[in-house]
N, C-alpha and C positions, 0 to 999 in steps of 0.2 A: 584164250589161245591167241598168241601173237601172230600176226600175219604180215606178209610182204605186200604192201599196197603201192600201186603205181597210179599217179594222178595226171590226167591230161589237162594242160592249161594252167595258167598261174594268175587268173583273175581273183577277185575278192572271195568268191565262193570256194574256189580251190584252196586258197591260202587258209581260209577259216577251217575247212574240212581237214586239211593237213595238220593244223595245230591240234585240233580235237583228237584226231586219230593217233598222232605221235604221243600225245599226253597219255593215251591208253597203253602205250608201250609198243605199238606197231612200228615196223620199219617202213617209212614213208618217203617216196621220191616223187618230185614234180617234174614233168617234162613240158617245156614251153617251146612252141614253134618259132617264136620271134627271138630277137637278140637281147631283149630285156623282159623282165617279168612285169606283171600287173594287168595283163589283158588289155581291155579298153582304157584302163587307167594308166597307160604308159605316159612317159614324158617326151617332149620334143625340146632339144636344146640346139640353139643356133646363134652364132655371133653374139654371145653374151646374154641372149634371151632364153627364158624357160617357160614352157607351156605345159599345162595338164592337157593331154590330148583328148580325154573323155570326160568323166565326171568332174564337175567343178563346184557343185553345191554340197555342203556338209550339213545335212539335216538329221534329225533324230539322234542327237548325241548320246541319249540313253542306251541305244542299241550298241553303239561302240563301247560304251562303258560296261555294258553287260557282257559283251564278247571278251574284252580284256579281263574283266572281273572273274570270268570262268577259269582264268589262269593265275588268279591272285595278283593281277597287274591292273594298271590304270592307263588310259590313253596318254596321260602326261608322263608316263615312264618312257614313252617313245616319241611323242611329238607335242608341240604347243598349239593350243587353239586360240583364235582371236574371234570375238563376236563382232560381226559387221554392223556398223551404225552409220547410215541406215542399212537395213538388210538388202534393199534393192530399190530401184526406181522403175516406174512404168511410164513410158513416154507416149504422149498422144498428139503432140504438135510442138510448134516452136515455143520454147519456154513454157511448155504445158506438160507437166508430169505430176505423178503422185509418188511421194516417197513413203515407203513402208518402214516404219520405225523398228527399233530393236526390242520393243516391248509392247504388250497388248494394250495397255492403258493409252499409250500415244496413238496406236492404230485405231482404237475406238474413237478417239477425238478426231482423227483424220476422216473417218467415215462420216461422223456426224456433221463435220464441216462441209461435206460434199452433198449428203442427203440427210436432211434434218430427221432425227429420230432413228437413223440407221445404226448409230452407236449402241443404243440399247438393244436393238435387234441382233447386232453382231455379238454383243456380250452373251446373249442367250444361245446364239448359234455356236459360239465357241465352247460354251459349257457342254453342249451336246457333242461337239467334235472331240472334246477332251474325253468324255465318257466313251466314245467310240474308240479313241486312241488307246485308252486303258484296256478295253476289251480286246482290240485287234493286236496291237503291237506288244502288249505285255502277256498275251495269252494265245489267241487264235493262230497267229502267224508262226508260232513255235510248235505247230502240229504238222505231221508229215504228209498230209494230203492223201492218205490211204483210203479214208472213208468219209461219206457225207455226214456221218454221226459226229465227226470232229467239230462241225459247225453248230451243232445243237447243244446249247447251254442255256441256263436260266437267263443269262444276260442277253444272248442273241435272240431268244424267244420273245423278249420284250421289245426288240427292235426289228422284228421281221418285216415291218412295213418299209424299212429303209433299204431292204434288199430288193424290193419290188418297185421302188421309185428310183430316180437318178439324180445326180448332182445338179445338173442344169435346171431340172424342174424344181428341185428343192430350193435352190438359191433364188430362182426367179419368183418364187412365192413370197420370199422374205424381203427382197431388195428390188428397187425399181431402176436405180441408176446403172446404166450399161457398163460404165467403167468399173464400178464396184463389183458388179456381177463377173466381169472378166477377171478381175484380180482374185475372186474367190474360186473361179473355175480353173484358173491357171495351174494350181498345184497338182491336180489330177492328171495333167498332161505327162507328169513323171511316171504315171501308171500305164501310159501308152494307148489311151483311148479317148474318144470325145467325151466331154462331160455328160452329154445326153445318153451315152452308152455305159456310164460308170455308176454303179449303185450308190445311193445316197449315203450308205454306211461309210463310204470312203472319204467322208468329210474329215476323217481323222487326219488327212493330209493337210487340211487347213490348220489344225492344231499344231502339226509339225512345223508349219510355216509361221503363223502368228504367235503361237503359244510357246514355242521352244527356240525360235530365232534361227538365223542363218549364220553359220560359223565358217572359219577358214583356217585350215592348218597353216602354220606360220610360213612355210615355203611351198605350199600347194598340196593338193590331194595325194600326190605321190608320197608325201610324208607318211600317210596311212599305210600305203603299200610297203614302204621301207620298214615301218614299225611291225607290221605283220610278218614280213620276211625275217626280221630280227628275232621275233618270238618263235617262229617256226624253226629257225636254226638252233636257237637255245634248246628246243625240244627234240632236236636230232633230225629234222627234215633235210633232205638233200635236194638241190636244184640242178636241172640240166636245161640249158638254153639251146637254141638252134636245133631243137629236137622235134621236128614235125612227125606226127604219127601217120604211118602209111596204112596200118591195118590193126584191128583188134582181132586177135587170133582166138577162135572158139573151138574147143574140142569136147565132144560128148555134151554139148549144150552148156558148157562152162567156159567163161572167159579165163584164159590161162596165160596170155602174153600180149605184148605190144610188138609191132614191127616198126622200127625206127631206123631210117637210112639203111634198110636192108638187113638190119640186125634184129634178132629175136630177143626181147627182154621179158623174162618170165615174171609172173605175178600170181599171188593168191587171190587178190581182189583188184579190179580195175575200176577207177572212178573218173568220169569225164566231167570236167567243168568247162569244156569247150562247147560251142554251139551244139545243141541237142540233135538237130537235124543232121548236121555235118557228122557228129559222132556216130550216128547210126549208119551213115554211108561208109564208115570204116568197117562195118560188119557185112558179111555176105547177106544177100537179101532175105534169105530164109530166117535170119536171126533178128530182123528189124521189127520192133513192136509197132511202129507207126508208118503208114504208107505215104507215098507222095500226095495222094488224094487227101489224106488227113491233114497234112501241113498246108496244102492249098486252101483248105476250108477254114483255116484259123485266121483270126484278126491279129495282125502283128503291129507292134509299136512302130512309130515312124523311123525312117532313115534320117540322115542329116547331111547337109552341106556345111562343112566347117572350114573356117579360114584362121590360120595362125599368122598374125601380122606383127612385124617389128616396126615401130615408129621412132624417128630420130628426135622427137620432142614429147613433152608431156601433153596429154589430151585434157581439154577443159570441159566443164559443164557435164561431168559424167560421174558415176559411182562404180564401185567394184563390179556389181551385177546390174544389168539394165535390160529391160524388156521393151521392145518397140512395137506398140499396139496402135500405131497411127493408121492402120488399114483394117479391113474387115476381118475380124477374128473368126467369125462363123464361116466365111467363104474359104479362108485358108484351111480350116478343119475339113470342109467338104472336099477340098483339093487333095487332102491326105487320105481320107477314109471313104468318101462316097463315090467320087469320080476321079480316081487317082491321076494327077497330072502335076506338072510344075505350076506353082501358083503364080498368077499374074502379078499380084501384090503380096509378097510374103511378110508375115510377121518374122521378126528375128530377135535374137538374144545376143548381147555383147557382154564380154567379161574382160575387165582390165586388172589382172592380178597384181601388177606392179604398183597399183594405188595402195595396196595393203602390204605387199611383200617387195621390199626394195631389191631383193636378189633376183626378181623375175625379169629385170631389164637393166641395161647399163645406166649409169647415173644420168639423169636428165632426159631419159628416153621412156618409152611405154611399150608394154606387150599387150596386144589385143587379140581376143579370141571371139570369133563371130560364128553364130549357128543359125541355120534355117532348117526347121523341121520339114521333112518331105515324105511322100508316100514311099513305102518299100517297093523294090522291084522296078523303080523308075529308070528311064534312060539317063545315062550319065556320060557327058562328054566335057572336054576341057573348054570348049566354046561356050557351053551352057553355064559352066561354073563361072567363067569370066564375066558373062553377061549379068549373072546374079550378084557377083561381087560389086559390079558397077551400080546396080540398082540399090543395094543396101548402103553402100558408102555414100552415094548421092543423098539418100534420105538421112543418113547419120549426120552428114555435114549440115544439111538444112535444119534438122531438128535441134542440133546442139550448137548451131551458129558458129561454125569454125571450118577452116579448110585443113584437111589432113592428107589428101591424096598425094600431094607432092612430098609428104614427109614419110612415106612408106619406104623402108629400107629393103624389106623382103616380105613375101607372103607365100605360105604353103597351104594347099587345099587338101581336103579329105572328104570323100563322098561315098556313095553307094558302092561303086566298084572297089574302093579301098576297103570298105567294111567286109566285102566278100573275100577279097584277096588276103588281107592281113588277119582277119578274125574268123574266116570261113562262115560269115554271118548269113543266115538264110535271107535271101532277097535283099541283102545289104542292110537289114534292120539295125538300128543303133541301140535299142533298149530291150529287145526280147519280145515276148508274147504279151499282148495287152491284157489287163485285168478287167475284162468285161464280166458280166454276171455268169455267163456260160463258160468262162475260162478262169474261174476262181477256185482256189484250194484243190479239192479232190478231182476237179474237172480239168486240171492241167496235166501235162505229161509227167509220168511217175518218176520218183527218185530211184526206184529199183526196176531194172529191166524185167518186163513181163515174159521174156522169152529166153534170156540167157542168165544162168546162175553166176553170182560173183561179179556182176556188172551193175554199176550204179551211175547216176547222173546228178549234177547239181548246177545251180546258176539260174539265169533269168528266164529260161523257157520252162522251168519247172516251178515248184513252190518255194517261197511265197509269190515271187514275181519280179518285175523290173526294179532297179534301183540298187544303190550300194548297201544300205541297211538290210534290205531283203536278201542280198547276196550273202552277207555275213550269216544271216539266219539260215539260209539254204545250206550253207556249209555245215552248220551245227546239226541240222535235221538229218542230213545224209550220213554224217558220222555216227549219230545215234542209231540210225536204221541199220548201218553196217554192223555195229556192235550187237544189236538185237538179233541179227541173223547169223551170228558166228556160232 
């Protein structure tokens, strides 16, 4: 039976769900509160510079291939991919960095050159990580988080110990060099938790990193948004921007309509890809499945302080992606998760898309994107933002041995307050709810409302969790669940 389905938000999970539901013949409309679609993956354009405002790492290309393949399409039908070589650099000091190659063989040689014998250990570690990847990404994450039984398979039974240990402990058993340990711990930060709080099984993120490589859509991650939008339109999905939802209308315990700018928009089914906590505030309190106490008790992924910077010259001694680990990795993690505060000495990430994509900046210039991970719910003022920009730019200049401050044409910042205002993000988190052991799979907020019929959710606060590939999967899972309950 074909339904009239309204979707709140236009991030990756909403776009994916819309495509799957439209393919089934439903009438699907997406309502986006902002003036452009894409959710956190929007673009910023200014003075000839272009920035991806959110996601900037294209990992797990097989998940994108599987998504488009479900529609007899390929990613290349919509955008071109470039494999980055090197994938990224990790900076520790002046002229002191480790370059991560675009293939595992070279990465193994790099490890061995830093810690003798670690290349062989890495090879074995990656074989196990690939096994976990095959179990997790090709199977487990495509389950809807309805029951604990979804996690019990012959393959997971053989790896039960990896759910009881953690990434940090596992990596430190195998490697001694602190730099190599940090590089292996880094990918799980995408899952939104400390390596010491992330089950060992999540080493599949290391396979996503070293085994599959880091890619870049030719003119940025927004290429993927545009590709999914094109597919959705081909399938009959309609889009409505500047459409902030004021209320989800419930009658007789069934979601029946949205209220947008004072107007009632009727629906047979409502799906929210917006922040889960915010989406439930659009319901009267009696219809909310999760209390404020519930949300307060959960571990959320970090917020971020972001800077989008235009430079009037090319930047030297840098790669497309760069991590700056010249300060205490563990202390910064404590400042996010254990005793939340602004870090005295922050780790940071820098991304220069114009190194790969000449359209990202005017000729002879550079676009730079800087990110500092922060505790969610932290104080956010312009003065603090400016002080931290000075901190990281001073370090950037020292580590890369160049002067760039006087070459800044403009900079725009985005932080916790903006995540709350622009994305209705709980405590201004940037990545959703962390994938800790007690917040995995069936232990995450449900795709289907427990209190309201015909109301569903998708995105990074539900299954499978944070990240762009999981968002595509979340959209598929909720579309299948909706079909199942029709």
